[in-house]
C-alpha positions, 0 to 999 in steps of 0.5 A: 318930585324928589320928595315924593320919591323918598316918601315912596322909597320909605313906604317900600322899605317899611313894607319890606321890613313888615313882610320880613317880620311876618316871615320870621315871626308870625308864620312860625308861630302859626305853624307851631299853634297848628302842631299843638292843636294837632297834638291835642287832637291826637292825644284826645283820640289816644285817650279815647282808644285807651278807655275803650281798651280798658273796658274790653279788658275788664269785660274779658276778666269778668268773663274769665272770673265767671268761668273760673267760678263755674269750675270751683266746686261748691262742696268740700274739696282738697288740693294737694301740692306734691312739690311742697307736700302741703294740702288745702281743704276748701269748701267753695272758696273758703279755706277750711284747713291746710297743713303738711302732708307726705306724698310719693317718693318717686322711686322705682322698685326693681326685682330682676329675680322676680321679674317685677318693677313698680314706681312709687309716685302720687298721681297728678290730676283730679280724683274723687273720694270713692270710699271712706272707712274708720279704723282701716286695716291695710292689705299689704300688696306684693311690693311691700314683701318684695321691698322687705326681701320677703317671699310673696304670700298668697292673696288672702294670707294672714300676713298681708293684713296689718292694723294701725299702719293707716291711722284712724281713717282712710279715704280711697281715691282709686287704683290703690291710692288713699288718703290716710294717717301714719305712724311715721310722723317725724317724716311728715312734709317729705316725699317718702310714701309709696304713692298715698297721701299721708296726713297728721291725725287731726288733719286726717280727722278734719278731712274725713269729716268734711269730705264726702264720697264723690268729693274731688281731690286735685293733685299736682 
């Protein structure tokens, strides 16, 4: 009977040790595998969401590109950067020519004596070529005489007409503003004009021959 008791006790101890080993090793391992599986599932879901987001972004970019293309003229147009005094001549998306230019000096002329003031700047925005001409003659406005301290002549006085100042070509963009040449070539690339856009001779010729009446000029 005592022998049976010890056998029972031994079995009980072994059972307790087995249960304790399960608690210490098997259950934590099972929990860890559960966490890993959950993590894999979450990563799989995250990858799927990222793929969907990327596809949506690419779709939006494609739509924006098509919209941008619809705003890009198919014929010749010109872009003028007044900060850098640089111009770009395009046809569609093809850059045909670029180079230095001169734009408005952003100064105000004030004459209290004549109750006159005028600001010299190149206007921002979109303009169109309204008229083109070769060998243009400049009709000097009132500010040209005030700036030189001279009396203002009548509208059709011969002193208003000046040849050679605008170069070989002139492209009018409205409100008295023009794209033309200059005799002051050493000042190209500077903000020194009364608002017009000055180009070097070869650049002006290329622009004149490429741009048509109605072509757009983007100024910023």
